[in-house]
Backbone as CSV, one residue per row, in Angstrom:
resi,resn,N_x,N_y,N_z,CA_x,CA_y,CA_z,C_x,C_y,C_z
1,MET,25.798,28.656,-119.164,26.041,27.655,-118.279,26.644,28.115,-116.936
2,PHE,27.974,28.589,-116.945,28.446,29.434,-115.742,27.218,29.985,-115.095
3,GLY,26.585,30.725,-115.653,25.450,31.777,-115.020,24.490,30.899,-113.831
4,LEU,24.644,29.640,-114.131,23.873,28.989,-113.052,24.456,28.783,-111.681
5,PHE,25.739,29.048,-111.666,26.194,29.033,-110.409,26.466,30.387,-109.644
6,LYS,26.195,30.516,-108.432,26.237,31.756,-107.463,27.793,31.979,-107.778
7,SER,28.312,33.290,-107.345,29.589,33.482,-107.455,30.456,32.670,-106.249
8,SER,29.566,32.691,-105.025,30.194,31.812,-103.863,30.647,30.295,-104.120
9,THR,29.642,30.235,-104.936,29.464,28.155,-105.240,30.406,28.169,-106.106
10,TRP,30.714,29.172,-107.261,31.608,28.788,-108.080,33.295,28.984,-107.484
11,SER,33.050,29.981,-106.477,34.612,30.114,-105.672,34.804,29.173,-104.994
12,ARG,34.141,28.483,-104.429,34.212,27.197,-103.674,34.778,26.111,-104.500
13,CYS,34.208,25.742,-105.848,34.532,24.659,-106.633,35.912,24.871,-106.982
14,VAL,36.263,26.093,-107.327,37.467,26.447,-108.112,38.637,26.178,-106.918
15,LYS,38.188,26.702,-105.937,39.334,26.528,-104.498,39.307,25.034,-104.213
16,GLY,38.273,24.249,-104.270,38.375,22.969,-103.955,39.087,22.114,-105.061
17,SER,38.608,22.669,-106.237,39.674,21.925,-107.475,40.957,22.152,-107.255
18,PHE,41.609,23.387,-106.902,42.859,23.535,-106.866,43.687,22.964,-105.787
19,THR,42.831,23.062,-104.369,43.379,22.142,-103.407,43.666,20.892,-103.732
20,ALA,42.768,19.975,-104.361,42.541,18.914,-104.673,44.281,18.532,-105.659
21,PHE,44.345,19.478,-106.699,45.235,19.402,-107.790,46.644,19.466,-106.804
22,ARG,46.778,20.523,-105.890,47.918,21.112,-105.379,48.329,19.622,-104.360
23,ARG,47.320,18.904,-103.828,47.927,17.839,-103.023,48.311,16.714,-103.749
24,ARG,47.821,16.773,-104.980,48.052,15.731,-105.992,49.681,15.864,-106.428
25,CYS,49.778,17.033,-106.518,51.241,17.490,-107.125,52.324,17.292,-106.008
26,VAL,51.916,17.682,-104.459,52.698,17.615,-103.543,52.858,16.061,-103.042
27,SER,51.905,15.021,-103.332,51.814,13.747,-103.123,53.138,13.107,-104.321
28,HIS,52.940,13.446,-105.466,53.706,13.200,-106.691,55.270,13.667,-106.407
29,SER,55.348,14.839,-105.811,56.854,15.408,-105.597,57.508,14.415,-104.711
30,ARG,56.422,14.369,-103.273,56.893,13.566,-102.363,57.538,12.289,-102.488
31,ARG,56.698,11.678,-103.602,56.886,10.128,-103.924,58.385,10.079,-104.944
32,PHE,58.231,11.051,-105.758,59.593,11.471,-106.613,60.593,11.454,-105.816
33,ILE,60.760,12.410,-104.742,61.755,12.598,-104.078,62.113,11.505,-103.118
34,GLY,61.246,11.031,-102.425,61.494,9.720,-101.652,61.974,8.379,-102.240
35,GLU,61.638,8.212,-103.758,62.286,7.486,-104.822,63.761,7.508,-105.293
36,ASN,64.128,8.841,-105.092,65.561,9.257,-105.591,66.268,9.919,-104.397
37,THR,65.986,9.817,-103.035,66.952,10.153,-101.927,67.139,8.905,-101.348
38,GLU,67.941,8.956,-100.361,67.946,7.616,-99.228,68.026,8.296,-97.714
39,VAL,67.542,7.749,-96.918,67.438,8.136,-95.446,68.826,7.422,-94.612
40,VAL,70.001,8.499,-94.682,71.014,7.976,-94.106,71.739,8.699,-92.873
41,GLY,72.614,8.477,-92.124,73.163,9.584,-90.853,74.185,8.733,-90.277
42,GLU,74.806,7.619,-90.657,76.163,7.128,-90.071,77.498,8.111,-90.579
43,GLN,77.384,8.102,-91.716,78.692,8.703,-91.968,78.672,10.445,-92.206
44,SER,78.633,10.988,-90.971,78.203,12.412,-90.634,78.578,12.839,-89.155
45,LEU,78.737,14.145,-88.677,79.051,14.495,-87.274,78.205,13.935,-86.526
46,THR,76.810,13.651,-86.977,75.708,13.373,-86.282,74.788,12.052,-86.481
47,PRO,75.709,10.956,-86.307,75.083,9.720,-86.868,73.247,9.453,-86.059
48,GLU,72.859,10.012,-84.985,72.021,10.098,-84.186,71.101,10.456,-85.230
49,LEU,71.188,11.541,-86.111,70.236,11.997,-86.969,70.101,11.286,-88.278
50,ARG,68.709,10.880,-88.512,68.461,10.287,-89.829,67.622,11.196,-90.514
51,LEU,68.494,11.450,-91.840,68.175,12.234,-92.980,68.006,12.023,-94.092
52,ARG,67.193,12.576,-95.104,66.851,11.847,-96.443,67.659,12.775,-97.386
53,LEU,68.988,12.236,-97.980,69.789,12.906,-98.464,69.869,12.509,-100.085
54,PHE,70.945,13.119,-100.720,71.515,12.362,-102.250,72.766,11.684,-101.575
55,THR,72.798,10.499,-101.973,74.171,9.846,-101.901,74.544,9.012,-102.809
56,PRO,75.643,8.539,-103.083,76.347,7.685,-104.248,75.593,6.735,-104.985
57,SER,74.402,5.978,-103.982,73.380,4.938,-104.573,72.431,5.782,-105.113
58,CYS,71.991,6.732,-105.195,71.134,7.513,-105.758,71.150,7.345,-106.953
59,ARG,70.140,7.354,-107.912,70.022,7.626,-109.505,70.778,8.981,-109.774
60,PHE,70.215,10.033,-109.238,70.607,11.267,-109.450,72.063,11.362,-109.275
61,TRP,72.861,11.053,-108.358,74.160,11.271,-107.929,74.983,11.243,-109.363
62,THR,74.606,10.609,-110.193,75.293,10.556,-111.595,74.442,10.699,-112.698
63,GLU,73.283,10.773,-112.587,72.257,11.269,-113.909,72.472,12.668,-114.449
64,ARG,72.201,12.530,-115.773,72.241,13.934,-115.945,71.518,15.235,-115.359
65,PRO,71.859,16.144,-114.937,71.318,17.034,-114.007,69.873,17.754,-114.520
66,GLU,69.777,17.529,-115.679,68.706,18.232,-116.577,67.803,17.410,-116.546
67,LEU,67.701,16.102,-116.189,66.355,15.249,-115.799,66.070,15.194,-114.417
68,TRP,66.675,16.247,-113.676,66.116,16.430,-112.300,64.827,17.757,-112.589
69,PRO,63.666,17.191,-112.228,62.469,18.156,-112.570,62.480,19.597,-111.825
70,TYR,63.332,19.735,-110.489,63.044,20.480,-109.878,64.222,21.455,-109.399
71,GLU,64.142,22.466,-108.592,65.293,23.309,-108.655,66.636,22.673,-108.063
72,ASP,67.590,23.086,-108.361,68.997,22.415,-107.917,68.917,22.125,-106.591
73,PRO,69.109,20.544,-106.136,68.694,20.230,-105.075,69.941,20.190,-103.788
74,TYR,70.235,21.830,-103.484,71.326,21.733,-102.412,70.784,21.043,-101.125
75,TRP,69.420,21.141,-100.960,68.960,20.670,-99.669,69.354,19.128,-99.273
76,ALA,69.569,18.684,-100.323,69.779,16.631,-100.153,70.956,16.571,-99.817
77,ILE,72.023,17.760,-99.646,73.472,17.490,-99.120,73.347,18.034,-97.627
78,TYR,74.288,17.267,-96.878,74.328,17.456,-95.542,75.710,18.302,-95.503
79,TRP,75.919,19.793,-95.870,76.939,20.261,-96.010,77.940,20.465,-94.528
80,PRO,79.149,20.534,-94.489,79.770,20.569,-93.329,79.553,21.529,-92.171
81,GLY,79.178,22.966,-92.911,78.946,23.833,-91.607,77.722,23.442,-91.051
82,GLY,76.635,22.842,-91.557,75.351,22.309,-90.902,75.559,21.257,-89.823
83,GLN,76.897,20.467,-90.659,77.210,19.003,-89.646,77.760,19.617,-88.417
84,ALA,78.544,20.601,-88.332,79.198,21.301,-87.054,78.296,21.967,-86.257
85,LEU,77.240,22.585,-86.715,76.401,23.434,-86.011,75.454,22.207,-85.093
86,SER,74.865,21.542,-85.803,74.155,20.602,-85.449,74.644,19.712,-84.257
87,ARG,75.894,19.211,-84.760,76.797,18.509,-83.661,77.055,19.167,-82.041
88,PHE,77.202,20.807,-82.669,77.328,21.701,-81.463,75.979,21.819,-80.494
89,LEU,75.061,22.073,-81.808,73.783,22.094,-80.561,73.285,20.646,-79.711
90,LEU,73.614,19.165,-80.333,73.498,18.169,-79.768,74.304,18.172,-78.648
91,ASP,75.647,18.672,-78.484,76.310,18.499,-77.382,76.491,19.468,-76.422
92,HIS,75.711,20.456,-76.622,75.211,21.602,-75.839,73.816,22.001,-75.711
93,PRO,73.069,21.282,-75.407,71.536,21.092,-75.575,70.855,22.580,-74.725
94,ALA,71.373,22.958,-73.878,71.152,24.246,-73.245,70.983,25.731,-74.010
95,VAL,71.920,25.598,-75.183,71.713,26.632,-75.956,70.325,26.865,-76.716
96,CYS,69.501,25.522,-76.746,68.407,25.775,-77.072,67.211,25.704,-76.539
97,ARG,67.390,25.009,-75.206,66.244,24.815,-74.563,65.305,25.856,-73.868
98,GLY,64.194,25.905,-74.367,63.168,26.850,-74.254,63.442,27.941,-75.091
99,GLN,64.076,27.875,-76.139,64.330,29.128,-77.002,63.199,28.938,-78.344
100,THR,63.206,30.327,-78.856,62.592,30.137,-80.081,63.908,30.290,-81.271
101,VAL,63.923,29.472,-82.073,64.762,29.228,-83.181,64.452,29.362,-84.457
102,LEU,65.591,30.155,-85.250,65.283,30.115,-86.902,66.475,29.505,-87.226
103,ASP,66.341,28.564,-88.006,67.165,27.951,-88.732,67.169,28.418,-90.418
104,LEU,68.239,29.319,-90.713,67.950,30.055,-91.951,68.818,29.476,-92.648
105,GLY,68.065,29.133,-94.058,68.800,28.391,-95.026,68.875,26.692,-94.566
106,SER,67.897,26.562,-94.140,67.878,24.806,-93.556,68.334,23.960,-94.068
107,GLY,68.104,23.742,-95.560,68.513,22.746,-96.128,67.828,21.445,-95.606
108,CYS,68.461,20.516,-95.823,68.185,19.002,-95.224,67.527,19.002,-93.947
109,GLY,67.693,20.131,-93.193,66.715,20.358,-91.901,67.621,19.982,-90.726
110,ALA,68.850,19.467,-90.941,69.368,18.849,-89.674,69.628,19.998,-88.528
111,SER,69.865,20.924,-88.491,70.036,21.902,-87.404,68.645,22.434,-86.606
112,ALA,67.833,22.227,-87.392,66.272,22.643,-86.660,65.590,21.182,-86.191
113,ILE,66.148,20.147,-86.756,65.852,18.861,-86.030,66.616,19.036,-84.722
114,ALA,68.063,19.118,-84.704,68.644,18.999,-83.519,68.319,20.321,-82.491
115,ALA,67.851,21.216,-82.829,67.149,22.262,-81.934,65.976,21.638,-81.050
116,ILE,65.108,21.009,-82.166,63.687,20.245,-81.103,64.385,19.353,-80.368
117,LEU,65.519,18.436,-80.993,65.731,17.440,-79.804,66.194,18.255,-78.297
118,CYS,66.603,19.360,-78.831,67.495,19.855,-77.672,66.404,20.539,-76.755
119,GLY,65.326,20.539,-77.033,64.219,21.498,-76.314,63.801,22.530,-76.578
120,ALA,64.127,23.030,-77.832,63.935,24.239,-78.027,62.239,24.598,-77.947
121,ALA,61.585,25.727,-77.723,60.090,25.941,-77.545,59.678,26.330,-78.717
122,HIS,60.336,26.675,-79.720,59.306,26.949,-81.197,60.725,27.024,-82.219
123,VAL,60.838,26.391,-83.198,61.554,26.098,-84.377,61.098,26.159,-85.821
124,VAL,61.733,27.324,-86.472,61.340,27.692,-87.894,62.489,27.193,-88.866
125,ALA,62.127,26.158,-89.881,63.127,25.710,-90.726,62.576,26.375,-91.719
126,ASN,63.708,27.316,-92.296,63.438,28.445,-93.686,64.210,28.141,-94.456
127,ASP,63.757,27.808,-95.606,64.725,27.757,-97.026,63.995,28.245,-98.236
128,ILE,64.619,28.644,-98.944,64.281,29.115,-100.560,63.560,27.783,-101.388
129,ASP,64.023,26.607,-101.294,63.575,25.794,-102.067,62.282,25.026,-101.350
130,PRO,60.835,24.960,-102.098,60.155,24.420,-101.332,59.961,22.826,-101.372
131,SER,60.899,22.120,-102.274,61.336,20.760,-102.011,61.773,20.390,-100.862
132,ASN,62.429,21.524,-100.044,63.019,21.230,-98.477,61.685,20.970,-97.484
133,LEU,60.583,21.538,-98.080,59.425,21.179,-96.932,58.969,19.610,-97.003
134,LEU,59.233,19.165,-98.341,58.527,17.732,-98.546,59.653,16.739,-97.609
135,CYS,60.360,17.351,-97.121,61.714,16.414,-96.432,62.017,16.637,-95.055
136,VAL,61.582,17.781,-95.027,61.863,18.633,-93.465,60.622,18.519,-92.817
137,SER,60.228,18.000,-91.774,58.712,18.695,-90.967,58.884,18.554,-89.659
138,PRO,59.727,19.657,-88.983,59.799,19.889,-87.551,58.672,20.130,-87.000
139,THR,58.552,19.360,-85.953,57.262,19.877,-85.039,57.676,20.281,-83.912
140,THR,57.015,21.806,-83.866,56.907,22.525,-82.686,55.610,22.892,-82.165
141,SER,55.675,23.772,-80.973,54.537,24.081,-80.407,54.280,25.440,-80.085
142,GLY,53.229,25.950,-80.062,52.799,27.536,-79.938,52.756,28.277,-81.406
143,SER,52.809,29.283,-81.092,52.083,30.393,-82.371,53.837,30.565,-82.944
144,PRO,54.031,31.116,-84.264,55.377,31.765,-84.526,55.426,33.104,-83.731
145,PRO,56.831,32.824,-83.569,57.018,34.034,-82.535,57.271,35.408,-83.433
146,ALA,57.359,36.828,-82.537,57.600,37.909,-83.539,58.832,37.880,-83.485
147,ALA,59.774,37.437,-82.913,61.109,37.670,-82.644,61.881,36.207,-82.600
148,PHE,63.124,35.952,-82.783,63.799,34.785,-82.543,64.881,34.983,-81.056
149,HIS,65.123,34.089,-80.267,66.202,34.053,-79.592,67.500,33.773,-80.129
150,LEU,67.450,32.776,-81.183,68.709,32.349,-81.503,68.446,31.887,-83.265
151,ILE,69.129,32.408,-83.764,69.167,32.374,-85.332,70.257,31.349,-85.638
152,LEU,70.268,30.473,-86.524,71.439,29.433,-86.802,71.693,29.486,-88.468
153,LEU,72.865,29.646,-88.704,73.080,29.841,-90.261,74.303,28.835,-90.362
154,GLY,74.011,27.701,-91.387,75.097,26.693,-91.368,75.642,26.745,-93.098
155,ASP,76.669,27.216,-93.345,76.973,27.178,-94.922,76.420,27.854,-95.567
156,MET,75.956,29.381,-94.832,75.537,30.103,-95.625,76.434,31.253,-96.145
157,PHE,77.527,31.263,-95.946,78.539,32.388,-96.376,79.341,31.898,-97.607
158,TYR,78.401,31.269,-98.566,79.236,30.946,-99.940,79.313,31.759,-101.055
159,ASP,78.763,33.174,-100.769,78.751,34.126,-101.484,78.979,35.723,-100.862
160,GLN,79.953,36.220,-101.663,80.067,37.568,-101.018,78.912,38.361,-100.649
161,SER,78.439,38.646,-101.795,77.110,39.350,-101.893,75.787,39.190,-100.673
162,LEU,75.766,37.803,-100.538,74.777,37.243,-99.927,75.412,37.115,-98.501
163,ALA,76.687,37.432,-98.024,77.142,37.455,-96.822,77.132,38.794,-96.062
164,THR,77.192,39.764,-97.065,77.056,41.193,-96.695,75.755,41.430,-96.558
165,SER,74.698,41.070,-97.323,73.179,40.905,-96.745,72.871,40.327,-95.239
166,LEU,73.722,39.270,-95.238,73.213,38.542,-94.078,73.923,39.285,-93.107
167,HIS,74.968,40.158,-92.901,75.967,40.782,-92.051,74.652,41.931,-91.272
168,SER,74.298,42.795,-92.511,73.574,43.541,-92.198,72.135,43.082,-91.350
169,TRP,71.484,42.051,-91.927,70.329,41.802,-91.526,70.612,41.140,-89.978
170,LEU,71.512,40.261,-89.656,71.831,39.881,-88.635,72.048,40.858,-87.450
171,ASN,72.626,42.123,-87.966,72.763,43.329,-86.983,71.681,44.078,-86.490
172,ARG,70.758,43.824,-87.578,69.311,44.461,-86.959,68.671,43.659,-86.187
173,CYS,68.712,42.253,-86.345,68.063,41.376,-85.259,68.755,41.347,-84.076
174,MET,70.130,41.525,-83.780,70.370,41.591,-82.551,70.500,42.835,-81.883
175,GLU,70.133,43.990,-82.857,70.265,45.355,-82.251,68.753,45.462,-81.349
176,THR,67.802,44.795,-82.343,66.220,44.976,-82.029,65.771,43.935,-81.285
177,HIS,66.136,43.017,-81.265,65.668,41.897,-80.526,66.662,41.120,-79.501
178,GLY,67.866,41.584,-79.507,68.741,40.755,-78.653,68.959,39.381,-79.305
179,THR,69.051,39.011,-80.211,69.167,37.706,-80.900,70.402,37.308,-80.952
180,LYS,70.392,35.949,-80.326,72.183,35.393,-80.581,72.169,34.450,-81.806
181,VAL,73.343,34.716,-82.170,73.445,33.970,-83.492,74.813,33.114,-83.762
182,LEU,74.481,31.670,-84.019,75.280,30.925,-84.488,75.735,30.360,-85.755
183,ILE,77.115,30.308,-86.142,77.341,30.219,-87.560,78.094,28.960,-87.702
184,GLY,77.917,28.165,-88.885,78.683,26.828,-88.956,79.324,27.084,-90.451
185,ASP,80.544,26.638,-90.296,81.350,26.858,-91.859,82.501,26.037,-91.646
186,PRO,83.015,25.255,-92.786,84.323,24.957,-92.875,85.557,25.809,-93.216
187,GLY,85.198,26.920,-93.368,86.281,27.616,-93.692,86.371,28.027,-95.126
188,ARG,85.246,28.318,-95.704,85.319,28.561,-97.392,85.943,29.973,-97.245
189,ALA,86.533,30.374,-98.652,87.161,31.481,-98.930,86.404,32.740,-98.726
190,GLN,84.929,32.757,-98.956,84.098,33.568,-98.848,84.023,33.948,-97.352
191,PHE,83.815,32.880,-96.799,83.796,33.156,-95.355,84.846,33.913,-94.414
192,GLU,86.033,33.288,-94.536,87.141,33.719,-94.369,87.842,35.147,-94.597
193,GLU,87.003,35.632,-95.828,87.939,36.753,-96.275,86.903,37.845,-95.827
194,HIS,85.614,37.473,-95.651,84.543,38.616,-95.339,84.863,39.140,-94.059
195,ALA,84.381,40.736,-93.991,84.674,41.373,-92.736,83.601,41.087,-91.371
196,ILE,82.874,40.025,-91.820,82.034,39.584,-90.437,83.033,38.428,-89.964
197,ARG,83.945,38.061,-90.416,84.847,37.073,-89.889,85.435,37.214,-88.649
198,ARG,85.921,38.708,-88.667,86.663,39.294,-87.511,85.719,39.393,-86.311
199,LEU,84.499,39.675,-86.219,83.392,39.501,-85.232,82.984,38.186,-84.803
200,LEU,83.548,37.324,-85.258,83.086,36.141,-84.960,84.099,35.548,-83.637
201,ARG,83.509,34.660,-82.658,84.094,33.933,-81.483,83.963,32.336,-81.614
202,PRO,85.177,31.942,-81.887,85.309,30.619,-82.078,84.487,29.711,-80.867
203,LEU,83.779,28.538,-80.724,82.842,27.853,-80.094,83.497,26.423,-80.034
204,ALA,83.931,25.985,-81.461,83.978,24.503,-81.296,84.564,24.264,-82.826
205,GLN,85.450,23.060,-83.207,86.012,22.865,-84.539,85.808,21.197,-84.344
206,PHE,85.171,20.853,-85.538,85.436,19.409,-85.695,85.788,18.876,-86.902
207,GLU,86.643,17.579,-86.756,87.275,17.077,-87.791,86.020,16.161,-88.774
208,LEU,85.982,16.474,-89.994,85.100,15.950,-90.712,85.302,14.278,-91.138
209,PRO,84.458,13.479,-91.073,84.469,12.138,-91.531,85.275,12.127,-93.024
210,ASP,85.701,11.133,-93.315,86.590,10.871,-94.339,85.818,11.189,-95.775
211,SER,84.442,10.295,-95.731,83.403,10.668,-96.952,82.735,11.888,-96.812
212,VAL,82.634,12.928,-95.905,82.293,14.160,-95.988,83.438,14.963,-96.778
213,ARG,84.970,14.581,-96.381,86.012,15.544,-97.074,85.845,15.139,-98.323
214,GLU,85.757,13.769,-98.526,85.563,13.523,-100.088,84.626,14.255,-101.081
215,GLU,83.464,14.411,-100.435,82.577,15.171,-101.039,82.566,16.693,-101.050
216,ASN,83.601,17.405,-100.249,83.519,18.612,-100.111,85.124,19.141,-100.555
217,TYR,85.603,18.641,-101.227,86.771,19.136,-102.329,87.964,18.800,-100.805
218,GLY,87.960,17.907,-100.143,89.111,18.117,-99.166,89.149,18.633,-97.969
219,LEU,87.937,19.658,-97.546,87.677,20.099,-96.400,87.890,19.106,-95.055
220,SER,88.934,19.368,-94.245,89.102,18.419,-93.237,88.427,18.879,-91.845
221,CYS,88.017,19.868,-91.559,87.196,20.700,-90.475,86.243,21.306,-90.721
222,SER,85.170,21.748,-89.707,84.501,22.718,-89.573,84.166,23.121,-88.318
223,GLY,83.596,24.518,-88.175,83.782,25.039,-86.999,82.383,25.560,-86.693
224,VAL,82.254,26.241,-85.612,81.231,26.885,-84.990,81.372,28.342,-84.435
225,TRP,80.988,29.329,-84.743,81.359,30.717,-84.176,79.770,31.433,-83.712
226,SER,80.156,32.181,-82.652,79.437,32.937,-82.079,79.294,34.394,-82.947
227,TYR,78.429,35.010,-83.274,78.380,36.437,-83.974,78.285,37.431,-82.794
228,THR,79.613,38.345,-82.408,79.315,39.167,-81.375,80.207,40.362,-81.902
229,PRO,79.117,40.994,-82.422,79.880,42.498,-82.909,80.514,43.294,-82.038
230,GLU,80.368,43.179,-81.002,80.787,44.038,-80.064,82.464,43.567,-80.071
231,LEU,83.131,42.837,-80.497,84.456,42.712,-80.804,85.198,43.690,-81.147
């Protein structure tokens, strides 16, 4: 029976079926995530941003973790380093205006959204979890850049080995492309104790709202640093 189809016809049929199936999966995932998260913004450092997050009123805030059908949803938390970084960008829009920006480990996408609102020429929200893309849809213009003027990292220094890898990669970006780097972190031990810490210049410090403190083991402040290896 399959011999009745030319290979090109069969290929189009398979590709079309797969595309339709993928669309249904994406639609189901988007609906499921929409039903189990909440659009909020007021209880953060950036009340002007509306983000889809986990909150205490969401089912999976208290549900058994194994019932969540995807990877651990770190993207659904507005972490304090990302809050400080986003607040800094919104307060200083010239940092992003006209620039090509990479938000590395974008999570809920707040820093990428802030960069767009500040007039960035092109923004890429990068994350290893595909579920992030169902909730973050930054609108940019132009073709993807070969290099970035600015790299944003919020809450990415939570692991020593990852911090070391990032340190080396950031150095290459700066040496090759002259990239500027901004880092947001609430002062986690892995960040404060890493060698990169002495190469950072403090730009801003923000007191976290009470609700954010409660969700982050009592961390009271979050800061923004510029990575300056020449120090």
